[in-house]
KOLGU-376494 format. One record per residue (C-alpha): x, y negated, z; residue in three letters; residue number from 1. Coordinates in steps of 0.5 Angstrom, whole numbers, padded with zeros to 4 digits. Each point is the difference from the previous one (the first is absolute). Layout:
px=X; py=Y; pz=Z; residu=ala; num=NUM
...
END
This chain:
px=0177; py=-0211; pz=0236; residu=unk; num=1
px=-0003; py=0003; pz=-0008; residu=unk; num=2
px=0004; py=0005; pz=-0004; residu=unk; num=3
px=-0001; py=0002; pz=-0007; residu=unk; num=4
px=-0002; py=0008; pz=0000; residu=unk; num=5
px=0000; py=0003; pz=-0006; residu=unk; num=6
px=-0001; py=0007; pz=0001; residu=unk; num=7
px=-0002; py=0005; pz=-0005; residu=unk; num=8
px=-0001; py=-0006; pz=-0005; residu=unk; num=9
px=0002; py=0000; pz=-0008; residu=unk; num=10
px=0001; py=-0005; pz=-0005; residu=unk; num=11
px=0002; py=-0002; pz=-0008; residu=unk; num=12
px=0004; py=-0006; pz=0000; residu=unk; num=13
px=0001; py=-0002; pz=-0007; residu=unk; num=14
px=0006; py=-0004; pz=-0004; residu=unk; num=15
px=0005; py=0003; pz=0006; residu=unk; num=16
px=0007; py=0003; pz=-0002; residu=unk; num=17
px=0001; py=-0006; pz=0002; residu=unk; num=18
px=0000; py=-0008; pz=0004; residu=unk; num=19
px=-0006; py=-0001; pz=0003; residu=unk; num=20
px=-0004; py=0006; pz=-0002; residu=unk; num=21
px=0006; py=0004; pz=0003; residu=unk; num=22
px=0001; py=-0003; pz=0006; residu=unk; num=23
px=-0008; py=0001; pz=0002; residu=unk; num=24
px=0000; py=0008; pz=-0003; residu=unk; num=25
px=0007; py=0000; pz=0005; residu=unk; num=26
px=-0004; py=-0003; pz=0007; residu=unk; num=27
px=-0006; py=0005; pz=-0002; residu=unk; num=28
px=0004; py=0007; pz=0000; residu=unk; num=29
px=0004; py=-0003; pz=0005; residu=unk; num=30
px=-0007; py=-0002; pz=0005; residu=unk; num=31
px=-0002; py=0007; pz=-0002; residu=unk; num=32
px=-0004; py=0000; pz=-0006; residu=unk; num=33
px=0000; py=0005; pz=-0006; residu=unk; num=34
px=0001; py=-0005; pz=-0006; residu=unk; num=35
px=0000; py=0001; pz=-0008; residu=unk; num=36
px=0005; py=-0005; pz=-0003; residu=unk; num=37
px=-0001; py=-0003; pz=-0007; residu=unk; num=38
px=0004; py=-0003; pz=-0005; residu=unk; num=39
px=0000; py=-0002; pz=-0007; residu=unk; num=40
px=0007; py=0005; pz=-0001; residu=unk; num=41
px=-0001; py=0007; pz=0003; residu=unk; num=42
px=0008; py=0000; pz=0002; residu=unk; num=43
px=-0001; py=-0006; pz=0004; residu=unk; num=44
px=-0006; py=0002; pz=0003; residu=unk; num=45
px=0004; py=0008; pz=0002; residu=unk; num=46
px=0005; py=-0004; pz=0002; residu=unk; num=47
px=-0003; py=-0004; pz=0005; residu=unk; num=48
px=-0004; py=0006; pz=0003; residu=unk; num=49
px=0007; py=0003; pz=0001; residu=unk; num=50
px=0002; py=-0006; pz=0003; residu=unk; num=51
px=-0006; py=0000; pz=0005; residu=unk; num=52
px=0001; py=0007; pz=0000; residu=unk; num=53
px=0006; py=0000; pz=0003; residu=unk; num=54
px=-0001; py=-0005; pz=0006; residu=unk; num=55
px=-0006; py=0004; pz=0003; residu=unk; num=56
px=-0006; py=-0002; pz=-0004; residu=unk; num=57
px=-0005; py=0004; pz=-0004; residu=unk; num=58
px=0000; py=-0002; pz=-0006; residu=unk; num=59
px=-0002; py=0002; pz=-0008; residu=unk; num=60
px=0002; py=-0002; pz=-0007; residu=unk; num=61
px=-0004; py=-0001; pz=-0005; residu=unk; num=62
px=0002; py=-0005; pz=-0006; residu=unk; num=63
px=-0005; py=-0004; pz=-0006; residu=unk; num=64
px=-0003; py=-0006; pz=-0001; residu=unk; num=65
px=-0004; py=-0003; pz=0006; residu=unk; num=66
px=-0005; py=-0003; pz=-0006; residu=unk; num=67
px=-0002; py=0006; pz=-0003; residu=unk; num=68
px=-0007; py=0003; pz=0003; residu=unk; num=69
px=0003; py=0007; pz=-0002; residu=unk; num=70
px=0007; py=-0001; pz=0005; residu=unk; num=71
px=-0005; py=-0003; pz=0005; residu=unk; num=72
px=-0005; py=0006; pz=0000; residu=unk; num=73
px=0006; py=0005; pz=0000; residu=unk; num=74
px=0004; py=-0004; pz=0006; residu=unk; num=75
px=-0007; py=0000; pz=0004; residu=unk; num=76
px=-0001; py=0008; pz=-0002; residu=unk; num=77
px=0006; py=0001; pz=0002; residu=unk; num=78
px=0001; py=-0002; pz=0007; residu=unk; num=79
px=-0007; py=0002; pz=0001; residu=unk; num=80
px=0002; py=0006; pz=-0001; residu=unk; num=81
px=0008; py=0000; pz=0003; residu=unk; num=82
px=-0003; py=-0004; pz=0006; residu=unk; num=83
px=-0007; py=0003; pz=0001; residu=unk; num=84
px=-0003; py=-0007; pz=0000; residu=unk; num=85
px=0002; py=-0008; pz=-0002; residu=unk; num=86
px=-0001; py=-0006; pz=0005; residu=unk; num=87
px=0005; py=-0005; pz=-0002; residu=unk; num=88
px=0001; py=-0002; pz=-0007; residu=unk; num=89
px=0005; py=-0006; pz=-0002; residu=unk; num=90
px=-0001; py=-0003; pz=-0007; residu=unk; num=91
px=0007; py=-0002; pz=0000; residu=unk; num=92
px=0002; py=0000; pz=-0007; residu=unk; num=93
px=0001; py=-0007; pz=-0004; residu=unk; num=94
px=0003; py=-0003; pz=-0005; residu=unk; num=95
px=0002; py=-0008; pz=-0001; residu=unk; num=96
px=0001; py=-0003; pz=-0007; residu=unk; num=97
px=0002; py=-0007; pz=0000; residu=unk; num=98
px=-0001; py=-0005; pz=-0004; residu=unk; num=99
px=-0004; py=-0006; pz=-0003; residu=unk; num=100
px=-0007; py=0000; pz=0000; residu=unk; num=101
px=0000; py=-0004; pz=-0008; residu=unk; num=102
px=0005; py=0005; pz=-0002; residu=unk; num=103
px=-0003; py=0006; pz=0004; residu=unk; num=104
px=-0001; py=0007; pz=-0005; residu=unk; num=105
px=-0006; py=0004; pz=0000; residu=unk; num=106
px=0004; py=0007; pz=0000; residu=unk; num=107
px=0004; py=-0003; pz=0006; residu=unk; num=108
px=-0007; py=-0002; pz=0004; residu=unk; num=109
px=-0004; py=0007; pz=-0002; residu=unk; num=110
px=0006; py=0004; pz=0003; residu=unk; num=111
px=0000; py=-0005; pz=0007; residu=unk; num=112
px=-0007; py=0002; pz=0000; residu=unk; num=113
px=-0001; py=0007; pz=0000; residu=unk; num=114
px=0006; py=0001; pz=0005; residu=unk; num=115
px=-0002; py=-0005; pz=0006; residu=unk; num=116
px=-0008; py=-0001; pz=-0002; residu=unk; num=117
px=-0002; py=0007; pz=-0003; residu=unk; num=118
px=0005; py=0005; pz=0004; residu=unk; num=119
px=-0001; py=-0004; pz=0006; residu=unk; num=120
px=-0008; py=0001; pz=-0001; residu=unk; num=121
px=-0001; py=0007; pz=-0003; residu=unk; num=122
px=0005; py=0002; pz=0006; residu=unk; num=123
px=-0004; py=-0003; pz=0005; residu=unk; num=124
px=-0006; py=0004; pz=-0003; residu=unk; num=125
px=0002; py=0006; pz=0000; residu=unk; num=126
px=0003; py=0000; pz=0007; residu=unk; num=127
px=-0007; py=-0003; pz=0003; residu=unk; num=128
px=-0004; py=0005; pz=-0004; residu=unk; num=129
px=0005; py=0006; pz=0003; residu=unk; num=130
px=-0001; py=-0004; pz=0007; residu=unk; num=131
px=-0008; py=-0001; pz=0000; residu=unk; num=132
px=0000; py=0008; pz=-0002; residu=unk; num=133
px=0005; py=0001; pz=0007; residu=unk; num=134
px=-0005; py=-0004; pz=0004; residu=unk; num=135
px=0006; py=-0002; pz=0004; residu=unk; num=136
px=0001; py=-0008; pz=-0003; residu=unk; num=137
px=0007; py=-0001; pz=-0002; residu=unk; num=138
px=0004; py=-0006; pz=-0001; residu=unk; num=139
px=0001; py=-0004; pz=-0008; residu=unk; num=140
px=0006; py=-0006; pz=0001; residu=unk; num=141
px=0001; py=-0004; pz=-0006; residu=unk; num=142
px=0007; py=-0002; pz=-0002; residu=unk; num=143
px=-0002; py=-0008; pz=-0002; residu=unk; num=144
px=0005; py=-0006; pz=0000; residu=unk; num=145
px=0002; py=-0007; pz=0003; residu=unk; num=146
px=-0001; py=-0002; pz=-0008; residu=unk; num=147
px=-0007; py=0002; pz=0001; residu=unk; num=148
px=-0002; py=-0007; pz=0005; residu=unk; num=149
px=0006; py=-0004; pz=-0003; residu=unk; num=150
px=0001; py=-0002; pz=-0007; residu=unk; num=151
px=0008; py=0002; pz=-0002; residu=unk; num=152
px=0003; py=-0002; pz=-0007; residu=unk; num=153
px=-0001; py=0005; pz=-0005; residu=unk; num=154
px=-0004; py=0005; pz=0004; residu=unk; num=155
px=-0007; py=-0002; pz=-0002; residu=unk; num=156
px=-0001; py=0006; pz=-0003; residu=unk; num=157
px=0002; py=0005; pz=0006; residu=unk; num=158
px=-0003; py=-0006; pz=0004; residu=unk; num=159
px=-0006; py=0002; pz=-0002; residu=unk; num=160
px=0000; py=0007; pz=0001; residu=unk; num=161
px=0002; py=0000; pz=0007; residu=unk; num=162
px=-0005; py=-0005; pz=0001; residu=unk; num=163
px=-0005; py=0006; pz=-0002; residu=unk; num=164
px=0002; py=0004; pz=0005; residu=unk; num=165
px=-0001; py=-0004; pz=0006; residu=unk; num=166
px=-0008; py=-0001; pz=-0004; residu=unk; num=167
px=0000; py=0008; pz=-0001; residu=unk; num=168
px=0002; py=0001; pz=0007; residu=unk; num=169
px=-0006; py=-0005; pz=0003; residu=unk; num=170
px=-0005; py=0003; pz=-0004; residu=unk; num=171
px=0002; py=0008; pz=0001; residu=unk; num=172
px=0001; py=-0002; pz=0007; residu=unk; num=173
px=-0007; py=-0001; pz=0001; residu=unk; num=174
px=-0003; py=0006; pz=-0005; residu=unk; num=175
px=0005; py=0005; pz=0003; residu=unk; num=176
px=-0002; py=-0003; pz=0008; residu=unk; num=177
px=-0005; py=0005; pz=0000; residu=unk; num=178
px=0004; py=0006; pz=-0001; residu=unk; num=179
px=0004; py=-0002; pz=0005; residu=unk; num=180
px=0006; py=-0002; pz=-0005; residu=unk; num=181
px=0004; py=-0006; pz=0001; residu=unk; num=182
px=0003; py=-0004; pz=-0006; residu=unk; num=183
px=0006; py=-0005; pz=0001; residu=unk; num=184
px=0006; py=-0004; pz=-0004; residu=unk; num=185
px=0006; py=-0002; pz=0002; residu=unk; num=186
px=0003; py=-0006; pz=-0004; residu=unk; num=187
px=0007; py=0000; pz=0001; residu=unk; num=188
px=0005; py=-0006; pz=-0001; residu=unk; num=189
px=0007; py=0000; pz=-0003; residu=unk; num=190
px=0003; py=0007; pz=0002; residu=unk; num=191
px=0007; py=0003; pz=0000; residu=unk; num=192
px=-0001; py=0006; pz=-0005; residu=unk; num=193
px=0004; py=0003; pz=-0005; residu=unk; num=194
px=-0003; py=-0002; pz=-0005; residu=unk; num=195
px=0000; py=-0008; pz=0002; residu=unk; num=196
px=0007; py=0001; pz=0001; residu=unk; num=197
px=0001; py=0003; pz=-0006; residu=unk; num=198
px=-0003; py=-0006; pz=-0004; residu=unk; num=199
px=0004; py=-0006; pz=0004; residu=unk; num=200
px=0006; py=0001; pz=0004; residu=unk; num=201
px=-0002; py=-0006; pz=0004; residu=unk; num=202
px=-0006; py=0001; pz=0002; residu=unk; num=203
px=0000; py=0001; pz=0007; residu=unk; num=204
px=0004; py=-0006; pz=0001; residu=unk; num=205
px=-0006; py=-0003; pz=-0004; residu=unk; num=206
px=-0005; py=0002; pz=0003; residu=unk; num=207
px=0003; py=0000; pz=0008; residu=unk; num=208
px=0000; py=-0008; pz=-0001; residu=unk; num=209
px=-0007; py=0000; pz=-0003; residu=unk; num=210
px=-0002; py=0004; pz=0006; residu=unk; num=211
px=-0003; py=-0004; pz=0005; residu=unk; num=212
px=0002; py=0006; pz=0006; residu=unk; num=213
px=0006; py=-0001; pz=-0005; residu=unk; num=214
px=0001; py=0008; pz=-0001; residu=unk; num=215
px=-0003; py=0003; pz=-0007; residu=unk; num=216
px=-0004; py=0007; pz=0002; residu=unk; num=217
px=0002; py=0006; pz=0000; residu=unk; num=218
px=-0004; py=0006; pz=-0003; residu=unk; num=219
px=0000; py=0003; pz=0006; residu=unk; num=220
px=-0004; py=-0007; pz=0004; residu=unk; num=221
px=-0005; py=0002; pz=-0006; residu=unk; num=222
px=0000; py=0007; pz=0003; residu=unk; num=223
px=-0001; py=-0001; pz=0007; residu=unk; num=224
px=-0006; py=-0005; pz=-0002; residu=unk; num=225
px=-0003; py=0006; pz=-0006; residu=unk; num=226
px=0000; py=0005; pz=0007; residu=unk; num=227
px=-0004; py=-0005; pz=0004; residu=unk; num=228
px=-0005; py=0000; pz=-0005; residu=unk; num=229
px=0000; py=0007; pz=0000; residu=unk; num=230
px=0000; py=0002; pz=0007; residu=unk; num=231
px=-0006; py=0000; pz=0005; residu=unk; num=232
px=0002; py=-0007; pz=0002; residu=unk; num=233
px=-0002; py=-0003; pz=-0005; residu=unk; num=234
px=-0007; py=0004; pz=-0001; residu=unk; num=235
px=-0004; py=-0007; pz=0000; residu=unk; num=236
px=0004; py=-0003; pz=-0005; residu=unk; num=237
px=-0003; py=0000; pz=-0007; residu=unk; num=238
px=-0001; py=-0004; pz=-0007; residu=unk; num=239
px=0006; py=-0004; pz=0003; residu=unk; num=240
px=0007; py=-0002; pz=-0004; residu=unk; num=241
px=0006; py=0000; pz=0005; residu=unk; num=242
px=0005; py=-0005; pz=-0002; residu=unk; num=243
px=0007; py=0002; pz=0002; residu=unk; num=244
px=0005; py=-0005; pz=-0003; residu=unk; num=245
px=0004; py=-0004; pz=0006; residu=unk; num=246
px=-0004; py=-0005; pz=-0001; residu=unk; num=247
px=0000; py=-0002; pz=-0006; residu=unk; num=248
px=-0006; py=-0001; pz=-0003; residu=unk; num=249
px=-0001; py=-0006; pz=0005; residu=unk; num=250
px=0005; py=-0005; pz=-0004; residu=unk; num=251
px=0001; py=0005; pz=-0005; residu=unk; num=252
px=0006; py=-0003; pz=-0004; residu=unk; num=253
px=0002; py=0002; pz=-0007; residu=unk; num=254
px=0007; py=0003; pz=-0002; residu=unk; num=255
px=0005; py=-0005; pz=-0004; residu=unk; num=256
END
């Protein structure tokens, strides 16, 4: 039997004030990882970190825009200063913008690219530089989406960014392999988060019906996959994308 061993590890998780990012940060902390939790909203980041500490985890908060190179540098510097090293970087921060291709505005496109791609790319770069300097390897994880695999109505721009992250994981998986750094992506399907439930009160009923397993994913489902890919059990997995969607991409029905 294998188990996840995270003793004396440190991580940065972006976009972790709520939802999937929070659950990844929480599970890592409770497994023994010292976590620097980032969220755009500093107050939300602080509250999330406090909740994790109350449960017994080691977690610090750092608010700021995860697409900003200055904030990214601050996250890595702070993690190393407080924890002594950096082993995991989880680029979870991202935004979703719906819109018909023929009507999609430049400003929305540019912001989408900044958060979903620029933030992920440069967090990976800053973390990898630190990991190379440490000489002990590491793990980098991107948050993709099933919309990077299957077309979805009004999500052309968003799906494009998620497909790009999977190609980035593949490329960096090769480039960073000599440094014993693995790079992978997770592609969640429909997931029950505060945001999705707030945007659609019928979200669970709709996606329970559309998901082959009959059950919409939870943040815990995504976090379990993340912890596996971050663990030593996944040391030979790199440049890959793991879909966690209850089988939705096998059939890909869209909601009405």
